VOMARMAR-9096 format. One record per residue: residue in one letter; x, y negated, z negated of N, C-alpha, C in turn. Coordinates in steps of 0.1 Angstrom, whole numbers, plus 5000, padded with zeros to 4 digits. Example, Ala and Ser with C-alpha at 12.3 -4.5 7.8 and 13.67 -1.06 7.14 Angstrom:
2
A513250574922512350454922513250334922S512850224929513750114929512950004921
//
This chain:
443
X666441813887665741723896666041763911X667141833913667641853927667241993932X666542073923666142203927667342293929X667342373940668442463943669642393949X669542273953670642203960671742163951X672942183954674142143946675042053954X675241933949676041833955677541883954X678241873966679641913966680441803973X681841823971682741733978683741673969X684841633974685941573966686141423969X685941383981686041243985684741183987X684741043987683440973988682741004001X683441004012682841034025682241174025X682941274019682441414019681241424011X681241363999680041363990678841303997X679041184003677941104010677441194022X678341244030677941324041677041444037X677441514026676741624022675341594017X675241484010673841444005673041394017X673641324027672841284038672341394047X673241494048672841614056671641694049X671741694035670741764028669341694029X669441564029668141484031667641504045X668441504055668041524068667441664070X667941764063667441904064666241934055X665941834047664741854038665141924025X666441954023666842014010666741923999X666941794001666641683992665441603997X664441593989663141533994663041393990X662241313997662041173993661541163979X662141063971661841043957662641123947X663441223952664241303942665341223936X665541233923666541153916667841223917X668941143920670241193920670941183907X671941263904672541263891673241123888X673241083876674040963873675440973877X676040863881677440873887678440933878X678440903866679440963857679241113855X677941153854677641293853678041373865X677741323877678141393889679641393891X680341283887681841283888682441383879X681841403867682441503858682141643863X681041663870680641793875681541833887X681941733895682741753907684241743904X684541693892685941673888686641563896X685941453898686441333906686241213897X686941103902686840973895685440923897X684740853887683440793889683440693900X684540633903684540533914684340603927X684740733928684540803941683040823943X682340863932680840883934680140753936X680640643930680040513932680240473946X681340503952681540463966680640553975X680440673972679540763980678140713979X677640673967676340623965676140493973X677240403973677140283980676940303995X677740394000677540434014676140474018X675640564009674240614011673240504010X673440404001672540294001672540204013X673740184018673940104030673440174042X673340304042672840374054671340404052X670740354042669240364040668840504036X669740574030669340714025668840714011X669440634002669040633988668740493984X668140473973667940343967668240353952X668640243946668940233932668040143925X667540183914666540103906667040083892X668140013890668739983877668940103868X668340093856668540203846667840333851X666940323860666240443865667040523874X668240473878669240553886668940543901X669540643908669440643922668540763927X667840743937666940843942666840833958X666440943964666240943978665140853981X665340763992664240673995662940744000X661840683997660540744002660540774017X661240694025661340714039662840694043X663640804040665140784043665340764058X666340694061666640664075667040794083X667440894075667941014082666741114085X665541084081664441174084663641114096X663041204104662241164115660941114111X660341014118659040964115657941064117X658241164125657141264127656841334114X657741334104657441404092656241334084X655941204088654941134082653641134090X653641204101652441214109651341294102X650041244105648941314100648541424110X648341544106648041654114646641644120X646441644133645141634139644441764139X643241774134642541904134642141944148X642042074151641642124164640342054169X640442004180639241934186639041794180X639941754171639741624165640341504173X640241384169640741264176641841204167X642941164174644041104168643940954169X643640884158643540744158644640684149X645740754148646840724139648040664145X648140674159649440654165649840504168X648840414169649240274173649540264187X649240364196649540354210648440274218X648840214229647840154238647040254245X645940214251645140294259645840324272X646140454275646840484288646040434300X644740424299643940384310644040234313X644640164304644740014306646239984310X647140074311648440054315648540054330X649439974336649539964350650340084356X650140104369650940204377652340154378X653340234374654740194374655440214387X654940304396655640344408655940224417X654940134420655240024429656339934423X656339904410657339814404658639884404X658740014401660040084401660540094415X659640114425660140124439660739994443X660039884440660539744444661939724437X662039764424663339744417664439824424X664039954427665040044433665439994447X664539934455664939884468665939774466X665739684456666639574454668039634450X668039734441669239794437670039864449X669239924458669839984470670539874479X669939754480670539654488671739594481X671739584468672839534461672939604447X673739704446673839784434674439694423X673939714410674439644399675739704395X676739624392678039674389678539604376X679639664370680239604358680539464361X680239374351680539234352679439154358X678339214363677239134368676539074356X675738974359674938914348673939024342X674039034328673239144322671739114321X671338994325669938954324669338914338X668238974342667638944355667138804356X667538734366667138594367665638574369X665038674377663638664379662838684366X663238774358662538804345662738674336X663838614336664138494328663138384333X663038364345662138254350660738274346X660238394348658838424345658538414330X659438474322659238464307659438324302X660438254306660738124301659538034304X658938044316657837954319656637984309X656438114305655338144296655738094282X657038114278657438064265657237914263X657637844274657537694274656037654272X655137724279653737694278653137724264X653737824257653337864244653937784233X654837694236655537604226656737664219X657237774225658537824219659637734223X660537694214661537594217662437644228X663037544235664037574246665237644240X665837734248666937814243667237924252X668437984251668838094260667938214257X667938304267667238434266668238544268X667838664262668538784265667538894265X667939014268667039134269667539244260X666639304253666939414244666139534247X666439654241665639774243664539784234X663539694235662339684227662439594216X661339564209661239474198662039514186X662039634182662839674170664239664173X664739694185666139674188666539534187X665639444191665939294190666039254176X665139304167665139264153666339314146X666739434149667939494143669139414147X669239374160670439304165670539164159X669339094157669338964151669738974136X669239064129669539084115671039104113X671639204121673039234119673939124124X673439034133674238924138674438814127X673538814117673638704107673738754092X673238874089673238914075674239024072X674439044059675439134054674739224044X675239354042674539444032674439374019X673239384013673039324000672139194002X672039144014671139024016669739074015X668738974013667339014012666538954024X665639034029664838994040663338994036X662638884038661238874035660438934046X659539034043658839104053657339104049X656439124059655039124056654639254049X653739244040653239354032651739354031X651039454037651639554045652139504059X653139584064653739544076654139664085X654839634096655239744105656139834098X655739964097656540064090658040074095X658240054108659540064113660439954108X659939834106660739724100660939754085X659939804078660139834064661139944062X661340034072662340134071663740084076X663739994086664939944092665739864082X665039774075665839674067666639744056X666139844049667039914039668039994046X667740054058668740124066669940044069X669839914070670939824073671639774060X671239834049671839794036671239664031X670139624036669439494031668339524022X667939424014666839444005665539384010X664439434006663139394011662439304000X661839194005661039103996659639094002X658639163996657339164002656639034002X655938994013655138874015653738924018X652838884010651438924012650838874025X649938944031649338904044647838894043X647238794049645738794050645438784065X644238754069643838754083644538654091X645138544084645738444091647338454091X647838564086649238584086649838584072X651138574071651838574058651338454049X651238484036650738374027651938284023X651738154025652838054023653338064008X652538083998653038083985653938203982X653538313988654438433987655738413994X655638354006656938324013657838234005X657238123999658038033991658738103980X657938193973658538263962659738353966X659538413978660638503983661838423986X661638313993662838233997663538163985X662738123975663338063963664038163955X663638293956664338403949665538443957X665838393969667138423975667038493989X665738523994665638584007666338494017X667138564026667838484036667238494050X666238574051665638594064664138624063X663338594073661938624074661638684087X660938804086660338864099658838844098X658338784108656838764109656338804122X655038854122654438894134653438784139X653638744151652838624156651338664158X651138774164649738824166649738974166X648439034165648339174165649139244154X649239184142650039234132649739374129X650739454127650639604124650939624110X649939664102648639734106647339654105X647439524100646139454097645439384108X646139364119645539294130645639144128X646339094117646338954114647038874126X646638744127647238664137647438524131X648638474132649038344126648238234132X647338174124646538064129647237934130X646737834136647337704137647537644123X646537654115646637594101647737674093X647737804094648737884087650137854092X650237834105651537804111652137674105X651237574104651737444098652237464084X651437544076651837574062653137654061X653337744070654537824070655737744074X655537654084656637574089657037474077X656137434070656437344058657337414048X657037544046657837614036659237634042X659337674055660637694061661437574062X660837454063661637334063662337304050X661737364039662437354026663637444025X663737544035664737644035665337654049X665937544054666437544068667437654071X668137714061669137814064668537954066X667137964065666538094067666638144081X667038264083666938334096665538374099X664938314109663538344113663438434125X662738544124662538634135661038654137X660538614149659138624152658938734162X658038824159657738934168656338914175X656338894188655138874195654838994204X654939114198654639234206653239244212X652339164206650939174211650639084223X651739024228651538934240650939024252X649938974258649339054269648139134265X647939164252646839244248646039174237X646239044235645638964224644938854230X643738824225642838714230642938594221X644038574214644238454205645538394209X645638254208646838194212647938214202X649238194206650338214197650638074191X651138074179651537954172652937974166X653937944174655337974170655737894158X656637954150657237884139658637844142X659137894153660537864157660837714158X662037674154662437544156662637464143X662237524132662337444119663537504111X664137614115665337664109666537664119X667737664113668837654122669037774131X668737894126668838014134667438084135X667038124147665738184149665838274162X664838354162664638444174663138474176X662738464188661338494192661338604202X660738714198660838844206659438874212X659438894225658238924233658539054240X657839164237658139294243657039334253X657439434261656539474272655839604269X656039664257655539794254654039804254X653339714247651839734246651139694259X651739604267651039564279651439654291X652639694292653139764304653539914302X653739954289654040084286655140104276X655040184266656140194256657440244261X657340334272658540394277659440294284X659040174287659840074294660940024285X660740034272661739994262662439864265X661639764266662239634270661539524262X662339424257661839304251662739194255X662139074256662938954259663038874246X664238834243664538764231665038614234X664238524229664638384229665138344216X666138254215666638214203667638094204X668138054192669137944192670437994199X671237914204672437954211673338054203X673538024191674438104183673838244181X672638254178671938394177672038474190X671638414201671638484213673038524218X674038434215675338464219675838584211X675538584198676038704189675338834193X674038824197673338944201673938994214X674138904223674738954236676139004234X676938944226678338984224678439124218X677539144208677539284201677039384211X676039344218675339444228676439484238X677239394242678239424253679239524248X679439544235680339634230679739774227X678439784229677639904227677139954240X675839944242675139984255675539904267X676039784264676439694275675339604279X674239654284673139584288671939674290X670739614290669539694294669439704309X669139824314669139854328668439744336X669239684346668639584355667439644363X667539774365666439844372665139824364X665139854351664039834343663639684342X664639604340664339454339663539404352X664039454363663339404376662039464378X661839594373660539654373659539574364X659939534352659139464343658839324349X659839264355659639134361658639134372X658639244380657639264391656239284385X656139364374654839374368654339244362X655239174355654839044349654438944359X655238924369655038814379653938844388X653638974392652638994401651239014395X651139004382649839024375649339164377X650239264375649839404376648839444366X648839364355647839394344646939264343X645639284343644739174340644739154324X645639074319645839064305644639014298X643838924304642638874297641638994296X641539074306640539184306641039294295X642339314295642839414285642539364271X642839234268642539174255641139184251X640239154261638839164258638439304255X638939404262638639544260639039584246X640239554242640639594228639839514218X639539384221638739304212637339364210X636739414220635439464219635339594211X636339674213636439804205636639774190X637539674188637939634174636639574167X636039484174634839414168633739514165X633539604175632439694173632639784161X633839834158634039914147633939834134X634539714134634439624122632939594118X632239564128630739534126630039654121X630339774127629639894123629939934109X631239904105631639934091630939834081X630839714085630139614077628739654075X628039704085626639744083626539864073X627639934071627640044062628340004049X628539874047629039824034630539844032X631239864043632739884043633439754049X634339694041635039584046636239634054X636439564066637639604074638139474081X639339484085640039364091640739394104X640839294113641439314125641139194135X641839084133641538964141642138984155X643139074157643739084170644339214172X644739254184645439384186644539504188X645139614185644439744187644239824174X644439764162644339834150643239764141X642639844132641739794122642239854109X642339764099642839794085641639804076X641539914069640339934059640939944045X640739844036641139864022640439974016X641140064009640440174002641140193988X640340253979640940273965641940393965X641740493974642540613974642740653989X643940603994644140634008644440784011X645040854002645340994004644041074005X643141043996641841113997641041074009X641040944013640340894024640840964037X642140974038642741034050642341184051X642441244040642141394040640641414043X639741334038638341344041638041324055X638741224061638541194075639041304084X640141364080640741474088639741594088X639041614077638141724076636941694085X636641574088635541534097635941514111X637241544114637741544128638441414132X638741324123639341194126640741184119X641841164126643141144120643440994121X643640934109644040794108645340784100X645940664101647240654094647140604080X647740674070647740634057648440494055X647940414046648640284044650040294038X650340404032651740424027652840404037X652440424050653440404061653840254061X652940164056653140024059653339934046X653039994035652939914023654139914014X654339804007655439793997654739783983X654139663981653439643968651939603970X651439603982650139563985649139683982X647839653980646839753977646739863989X646139973985646040083995645040054006X645240124017644340104029644640214039X643840214050644140304061644140224074X644840274084644940204096644240294107X643340234114642640304125643040234138X643540314147643940264161642640274170X642140164175640940164182641140174197X642340184202642640164217641940264226X641640384221641040484229639540514226X638940434217637540454213636640414224X635540484225634440454234633240404226X632340344233631140294226630440404218X630440534224629840644217630540684204X631840644203632640694192632340604179X631840484181631840384171630940424159X629740464162628840504151629340624143X629640734150630140854142631440824134X632340744140633540714133633240624120X632340524122631940434111631240514100X630440614104629840704094630840784086X631840834093632840914087633740834077X634040704082634840624073634040584061X632840544063631940504051631840624041X631740744046631640854037632940884030X634040844036635340884031635940774021X635440654022635940544013634740474006X635140403996634140323989634340183994X633240103995633339964000634239883991X635139803997636039713990635839573994X635639483984635439343987636739263990X637939343989639239273990639339204004X639839074003640039004015641538974018X642339014009643838984010644539104008X645639124015646439244015647839224008X647939203996649239183990649239093979
//
């Protein structure tokens, strides 16, 4: 099963390091089965407990997974492999609709904001021991969170939404705990959770967000945390509606010990209101990032949460990077406070592109979904074939395998750079590549 690769080593750390390096180098591929522990121990002349310790380390690092009697195997997306290995090759002259990126034309100019932040830094340089969070950014974001119904609580700043999610999970959970995640859901979260040594519990998603019955089953089975996307869910475009929020809160009230993490990365590019779930569990975090509205390279998100959660995140952050650059924080605060982006206009623009594609597909008998954000999800019976056929026609889209656990197949189309002239030919290509699906639920 391992091909030409031969596992070597005498100690657990050496064995684990060798396997991890082989996975990173592509010598061991995703899905390959590793030898049973006793068999490998006999081959290496070591105690089986040594191999067990090596495999445990690899599981905790997100390199391998164990499936009972079926043994251990390299994860489909090991934490040691780059995400670029999953990219769809764009044909010469083709269009790349697979990235999930915002439209560069709708992003603001950064030079004025960075210049204003730099001038402030010149007047008073940031030094060790200064407050790690910019007061201006806090005031602006806190006012918006209050208006949106996010409970009162302290704020901190992280290097993007995924950084915030990781820090919150590690602040409360331990390897072996289970996290309920949307299915299909953000591929980075689906990869992150196992990389932290945690288990995934899939929760099906429809247009209104996570399904309450699926969430209840996951929590009753022992899930200790829930990660939910408030709006612009990736990849389906789902947005938690007011009715769905009430149902989800009711489930969470039955499990007040659940760690709740809400990701509102779509703030600023979504034309639907947010309906926060926070406040019904003891520990919670609400994350609002700047990436989609102001630019992915800003790497900044604001995290609101209960005092214990925010204190733990800040404390651990202080022992690593220390803080997110105040220069960037002040630049984002400038963009946010001065209205550098007409967020209503941006939301309308993405909404128009999304709606146009969904309606064009419906005219061709193809069901598609996307209530909010910049992506459209198309259920398909064979996503590999659909992706390949679209590539041949000059369109690169994302295969659903990037996002799915147990939910049916699909493809994700990023609409952010589409023009009105693109809609008809793209809809024709998708209709030719897939068969119409009546499915309304993803999971």
